N, C-alpha and C positions, 0 to 999 in steps of 0.2 A: 462604337463595336464594329471594327474592322469584319466584310464578309468572312474573310480568311482563318478568327479568331472566332466568329462563331461555329461557320465549319467543324473548327478542331475541338471546341464543345461539344458539338452534337455527334463527330466520332469514336468521340468517349463516350457519349449516356449511350448511343447506338452500339456498341459493338461489344458491350459490358452490360451482365445484369443486373449489378449491384454495383453503380458507382459513386467513390465518397469525394467529395472533394475537401482538403484535408490540409491544415497548416502542419507539414511534416508528412513521414510516408508511414508505411505501415511498422518499421522498423525501427522506427525515431518518431513517437507521434511527437509534435511540438507546443500544443495544449491542452489543456484537459478532456475540453470540453470533443476536441478530434479526436483523443482518446478512447475517451468514453462512449465517440458513434463507432470506432474499429470494432471494439470491445462486444458491441449489441451486434453487431453485424457478419463476426468471425465467424459464429458458430451457424451460421444461416447459406452459407459459399462463400464465393471466391470474392472478397472482394477488392477493387479495379482502386486505385487510390491516384488521385493527381494531388500534389504538392502546387500550393497555390503561392508557398513562400519564395518556390522555385522563378516565376515568371508572372512579375507582378502585373502583367497584362491579363492573364489568365485569372488571378487574383481578382483586378475589377470588372473582369469578364464576366466571371460567372454570376455576381451579384446582380448586373445589369440582364443576364441572362436568364436566370430565374426572378427578378426583382424583386429577390429576398439578401437584406443587408449582412447577414453574416455566416462566415465560414464554422463550422462544418458546414455542407451539404450534398446532402443525398439522391441518389438518382433508382430506381429500381425497376427493373422490368421499361424504362425508358423512360417515366413519370418521375418528376419534382415528390418527395417526400415532406425533405424541410431538412431540420437539426437536428442535435442531439436529445434534447427537450425533448422534442415529438417523435423521435426512434424511442424515445425510452418510455414513455407514456404508449406508447404501442406496441412495446413490446410486454409492459406489465398490464395490459389488455389480453397479452396473445397474440394481436393484430399481426405485429410484425412476422412472423415467421409465415402466416396464409398470404401475405402483399408479396413474400418473396418468392415465394409457391406461385403465384397467381390466380389463388383462390378470391380474395378480396381488392378495392383497391380504396387508398387512403393520400390521395396529394392533398401536402397541407394549407394550399395555396386560396 
């Protein structure tokens, strides 16, 4: 990964409370997992989305950056959380809202 790409990814993560690296965008998700992640996150605040289909370097770069092989990927408060399955589990247990609020931690790695 180039230093420029790493800096670009880190800027997204640092500049926004909730970041969703997804296939498509908030208006037109391009896969069911991305749509599900977005659906879980939107009630909790503004979600900054990054369309990995628009930039092949970001698509591979985020996988390398997080050491996580699939998309979507979610960062909350600068911390990697995981994908849509992990978000769904956290939401079911009532942990997702607390994580967004900063009252708990829950990185998936």
